[in-house]
LOGUFI-131752 format. One record per residue: residue number from 0; residue in three letters; x, y, z of N, C-alpha, C in turn. Coordinates in nm, 4 decimals. Layout:
residues N
   k   r   n_east  n_north     n_up  ca_east ca_north    ca_up   c_east  c_north     c_up
 NUM Ala        X        Y        Z        X        Y        Z        X        Y        Z
...
***
This chain:
residues 79
   k   r   n_east  n_north     n_up  ca_east ca_north    ca_up   c_east  c_north     c_up
   0 Unk   0.0900  -0.0966  -0.0039   0.0031   0.0039  -0.0026   0.0837   0.1295  -0.0319
   1 Unk   0.0973   0.2037  -0.0771   0.1720   0.3232  -0.1140   0.1108   0.4717  -0.0694
   2 Unk  -0.0369   0.4698  -0.0892  -0.0969   0.5686  -0.0591  -0.2387   0.5035   0.0592
   3 Unk  -0.2528   0.6282   0.1416  -0.3501   0.6174   0.2410  -0.4704   0.6103   0.2127
   4 Unk  -0.5670   0.5318   0.2631  -0.6952   0.5333   0.1847  -0.7548   0.6991   0.2621
   5 Unk  -0.8860   0.7142   0.2245  -0.9407   0.8521   0.2470  -1.0824   0.8388   0.3388
   6 Unk  -1.0604   0.7903   0.4492  -1.2333   0.7709   0.5238  -1.3272   0.8985   0.5133
   7 Unk  -1.2449   1.0090   0.5143  -1.3740   1.1085   0.5082  -1.2732   1.2451   0.4515
   8 Unk  -1.3490   1.3062   0.3979  -1.2847   1.4400   0.3253  -1.3213   1.5577   0.4232
   9 Unk  -1.2921   1.5300   0.5566  -1.3180   1.6701   0.6590  -1.2263   1.5877   0.7723
  10 Unk  -1.2242   1.6720   0.8662  -1.1837   1.6808   0.9871  -1.2670   1.5842   1.1366
  11 Unk  -1.1938   1.5215   1.1857  -1.2549   1.4596   1.3245  -1.2329   1.5100   1.4570
  12 Unk  -1.3766   1.5907   1.4802  -1.3348   1.6884   1.5682  -1.3522   1.5791   1.7446
  13 Unk  -1.2532   1.5694   1.8019  -1.2665   1.4937   1.9218  -1.2233   1.5677   2.0424
  14 Unk  -1.2803   1.5448   2.1524  -1.2429   1.5916   2.2899  -1.1089   1.4769   2.3376
  15 Unk  -0.9963   1.5788   2.4129  -0.9118   1.5010   2.4368  -0.8561   1.5549   2.5700
  16 Unk  -0.8396   1.4483   2.6669  -0.7552   1.4927   2.7877  -0.6320   1.5182   2.8187
  17 Unk  -0.6324   1.5708   2.8977  -0.4653   1.6314   2.9326  -0.3538   1.4816   2.9681
  18 Unk  -0.2816   1.4950   2.9011  -0.1718   1.3561   2.9529  -0.1895   1.2440   2.8945
  19 Unk  -0.3174   1.2229   2.8085  -0.3570   1.1331   2.7648  -0.3022   1.0970   2.6117
  20 Unk  -0.2784   0.9449   2.6216  -0.1874   0.9470   2.4469  -0.2852   0.8823   2.3379
  21 Unk  -0.2858   0.9194   2.2678  -0.3856   0.8548   2.1364  -0.2642   0.8364   2.0034
  22 Unk  -0.3501   0.7388   1.9599  -0.2508   0.6852   1.7961  -0.3678   0.7494   1.6919
  23 Unk  -0.3309   0.8109   1.6488  -0.3997   0.8435   1.4869  -0.3696   0.7356   1.3911
  24 Unk  -0.4813   0.6555   1.3240  -0.4456   0.6032   1.1999  -0.3958   0.6818   1.1061
  25 Unk  -0.3228   0.6476   1.0385  -0.2545   0.6766   0.9466  -0.2877   0.6465   0.7943
  26 Unk  -0.3150   0.5038   0.8017  -0.3434   0.4357   0.6780  -0.4783   0.4752   0.5962
  27 Unk  -0.5582   0.4910   0.7084  -0.6879   0.5160   0.6616  -0.8291   0.3701   0.6425
  28 Unk  -0.7439   0.2875   0.7064  -0.8032   0.1444   0.7271  -0.9009   0.1512   0.8751
  29 Unk  -0.8497   0.1692   0.9329  -0.8814   0.1463   1.0991  -1.0788   0.1534   1.0495
  30 Unk  -1.1396   0.0795   1.1865  -1.2711   0.0613   1.1741  -1.3142   0.2100   1.2926
  31 Unk  -1.2162   0.2302   1.3650  -1.2051   0.3354   1.4520  -1.2096   0.4622   1.4311
  32 Unk  -1.1937   0.5035   1.3192  -1.1418   0.6435   1.2967  -1.1714   0.7340   1.4092
  33 Unk  -1.0823   0.8045   1.4147  -0.9590   0.8716   1.3599  -0.8447   0.7671   1.4334
  34 Unk  -0.8877   0.6862   1.5242  -0.7622   0.6225   1.6112  -0.7605   0.5126   1.5131
  35 Unk  -0.6331   0.4410   1.5214  -0.5738   0.3119   1.5201  -0.5968   0.1842   1.5554
  36 Unk  -0.6768   0.0665   1.5098  -0.7469  -0.0271   1.5626  -0.6244  -0.1738   1.4721
  37 Unk  -0.5210  -0.0971   1.4586  -0.4554  -0.2296   1.4005  -0.4502  -0.2809   1.2268
  38 Unk  -0.5302  -0.2189   1.1906  -0.5954  -0.2417   1.0869  -0.4869  -0.2016   0.9650
  39 Unk  -0.3584  -0.1290   1.0032  -0.2576  -0.0955   0.9109  -0.1258  -0.2284   0.8996
  40 Unk  -0.1512  -0.3271   0.9581  -0.0405  -0.4344   0.9870  -0.0395  -0.4971   0.7843
  41 Unk   0.1002  -0.5095   0.7761   0.1463  -0.5609   0.6363   0.0954  -0.4141   0.5341
  42 Unk   0.0672  -0.2754   0.5865   0.0478  -0.1504   0.4923   0.1560  -0.0843   0.4751
  43 Unk   0.2805  -0.0916   0.5477   0.4120   0.0098   0.5658   0.3554   0.1406   0.6400
  44 Unk   0.2171   0.1011   0.6874   0.2110   0.2773   0.7779   0.1925   0.2169   0.9013
  45 Unk   0.2085   0.3488   0.9881   0.2038   0.3052   1.1238   0.1580   0.4449   1.2050
  46 Unk   0.0840   0.4264   1.3144  -0.0188   0.5142   1.3728   0.0891   0.6177   1.4054
  47 Unk   0.0371   0.7663   1.4366   0.1202   0.8754   1.4663   0.0547   0.8749   1.6202
  48 Unk   0.1585   0.9174   1.7143   0.1475   0.9146   1.8278   0.0867   1.0331   1.8961
  49 Unk   0.0020   1.0637   1.9468  -0.0334   1.2309   2.0068  -0.0686   1.2246   2.1733
  50 Unk  -0.0010   1.2941   2.2406  -0.0550   1.2888   2.3640  -0.0822   1.4985   2.3754
  51 Unk  -0.2025   1.4791   2.4643  -0.2830   1.6122   2.4850  -0.2178   1.6981   2.6012
  52 Unk  -0.1680   1.7797   2.5521  -0.1089   1.9015   2.6701  -0.2373   1.9616   2.7474
  53 Unk  -0.3431   1.9545   2.7498  -0.4605   1.9911   2.8181  -0.5808   1.9245   2.7669
  54 Unk  -0.6760   1.9509   2.8509  -0.8208   1.9118   2.7918  -0.8578   2.0341   2.7352
  55 Unk  -0.9122   1.9687   2.5834  -0.9421   2.0498   2.4926  -0.9961   1.9771   2.3881
  56 Unk  -1.0619   2.0388   2.2927  -1.0988   1.9750   2.1235  -1.0191   2.0121   2.0527
  57 Unk  -0.9868   1.9380   1.9861  -0.9039   1.9059   1.8555  -0.9856   1.8379   1.7416
  58 Unk  -0.8827   1.8814   1.6174  -0.9347   1.8527   1.4736  -0.8276   1.7465   1.4578
  59 Unk  -0.8340   1.5747   1.4217  -0.7977   1.5012   1.3405  -0.8129   1.4884   1.2117
  60 Unk  -0.6943   1.4726   1.1403  -0.6806   1.4688   1.0043  -0.7970   1.3502   0.9783
  61 Unk  -0.8883   1.3513   0.9185  -1.0013   1.2612   0.8162  -0.9291   1.2276   0.6523
  62 Unk  -0.8429   1.2687   0.6021  -0.8234   1.2390   0.4538  -0.6894   1.1559   0.4624
  63 Unk  -0.6138   1.1924   0.5994  -0.4816   1.1428   0.5626  -0.4018   1.1984   0.5073
  64 Unk  -0.4167   1.3185   0.4342  -0.3203   1.3787   0.3517  -0.2466   1.5174   0.4050
  65 Unk  -0.2739   1.5085   0.5588  -0.2399   1.6705   0.5892  -0.0638   1.6742   0.6249
  66 Unk  -0.0259   1.7513   0.6096   0.1261   1.7670   0.6174   0.1601   1.7949   0.7833
  67 Unk   0.0748   1.8354   0.8520   0.0901   1.8215   1.0114   0.0466   1.6901   1.1111
  68 Unk   0.0719   1.5947   1.0297   0.0412   1.4729   1.1147   0.0357   1.5110   1.2929
  69 Unk  -0.1073   1.4388   1.3512  -0.2140   1.4062   1.2854  -0.3235   1.4796   1.2949
  70 Unk  -0.2617   1.6258   1.3003  -0.4152   1.7334   1.3149  -0.3995   1.7631   1.1353
  71 Unk  -0.5537   1.8392   1.1465  -0.5751   1.8472   1.0016  -0.5574   1.9976   0.9988
  72 Unk  -0.5246   2.0127   0.8533  -0.4343   2.1245   0.7952  -0.4770   2.1662   0.6952
  73 Unk  -0.6227   2.1524   0.6783  -0.7029   2.1806   0.5440  -0.6715   2.1409   0.4046
  74 Unk  -0.5692   2.0188   0.4261  -0.5821   1.9472   0.2900  -0.6914   1.8690   0.2289
  75 Unk  -0.7794   1.8197   0.3293  -0.8915   1.7883   0.1980  -0.9715   1.8706   0.1155
  76 Unk  -0.9619   1.9943   0.1461  -1.0278   2.0931   0.0898  -0.9529   2.1001  -0.0911
  77 Unk  -0.8278   2.0315  -0.0959  -0.7605   2.0077  -0.2433  -0.7780   1.8981  -0.2515
  78 Unk  -0.8457   1.8134  -0.2472  -0.8971   1.6584  -0.2648  -0.9962   1.6500  -0.3640
***
């Protein structure tokens, strides 16, 4: 697999908790988007670790084309 699948052309708004670590799916195959469920096995992709520095809402990339993994940078607007 050379390109990630695109689960949605919009970000995933998520509430995160300070100090908690999340693993963002970079391959697009996870059934638990935007988080990894291990579906990347044998794809060449690995999940991206994100640790929240405060309790807040963030926007994880849904199209997998962001240059600022794991956060949305608006790349979905160009797909």
